[in-house]
C-alpha positions in Angstrom: 0.0 -0.1 0.0 1.3 3.5 -0.9 1.6 6.1 1.7 -1.0 8.9 0.9 1.5 11.5 2.3 3.8 10.7 -0.6 1.3 12.3 -3.0 1.3 15.4 -0.9 4.9 16.3 -2.0 4.2 16.8 -5.7 0.8 18.3 -5.0 2.2 20.9 -2.8 4.7 21.8 -5.6 2.0 22.0 -8.1 -0.1 24.2 -5.8 2.7 26.6 -5.4 3.6 26.6 -9.1 0.0 27.3 -10.0 -0.2 30.1 -7.6 3.1 31.8 -8.8 1.6 31.3 -12.5 -1.6 32.9 -11.6 0.1 35.9 -9.9 2.4 36.3 -12.9 -0.6 36.2 -15.3 -2.0 39.3 -13.4 1.1 41.2 -14.1 1.7 40.8 -17.8 -0.3 40.5 -20.9 -1.9 37.1 -21.5 -0.1 36.7 -25.0 3.3 37.3 -23.2 2.5 34.9 -20.4 1.5 32.2 -22.9 4.7 32.6 -24.9 7.0 32.7 -21.9 5.4 29.3 -20.7 6.9 28.0 -23.9 10.4 28.4 -22.2 9.6 25.1 -20.6 10.7 23.4 -23.8 14.3 24.6 -24.0 14.7 24.1 -20.1 13.6 20.4 -20.6 15.9 20.1 -23.5 18.8 21.3 -21.6 18.0 19.0 -18.6 17.6 16.0 -20.8 21.2 16.7 -22.1 22.8 17.4 -18.8 21.1 15.0 -16.5 20.0 12.1 -18.7 23.0 12.3 -21.1 20.6 12.2 -24.1 22.0 12.8 -27.5 20.0 15.1 -29.9 20.4 15.4 -33.6 20.9 18.7 -35.5 17.1 19.2 -36.2 16.4 19.2 -32.5 19.0 22.0 -32.0 17.4 23.9 -34.9 13.9 23.6 -33.4 15.2 24.7 -29.9 16.9 27.7 -31.5 13.8 28.7 -33.3 11.9 28.7 -30.1 14.5 30.7 -28.4 14.4 33.3 -31.2 10.6 33.5 -30.8 10.9 33.9 -27.1 13.5 36.7 -27.4 11.3 38.4 -29.9 8.3 38.3 -27.4 10.6 39.5 -24.5 11.8 42.4 -26.5 8.3 43.2 -27.8 6.9 43.2 -24.1 9.8 45.4 -22.6 9.3 47.9 -25.6 5.5 48.2 -24.8 4.2 46.7 -28.1 2.2 44.1 -26.5 -1.5 44.5 -25.5 -2.6 44.2 -22.0 
């Protein structure tokens, strides 16, 4: 039988993450928030390389590069005031 308290650990992290996400959503435009959540893809990519020692091909690096270019464009648009919200 699994101890129910073991479920409390990931649930508590999820509650904290959801709370922080909702607070940040009130401070930025919805479009910027949505695009910045896309940053999870490059972070997962880097963690896969570092911790799991996974090897990726050139088209995976190209895709991550395109995602990063898009995120940088959204970042600069948001700080220049060109986003709605």
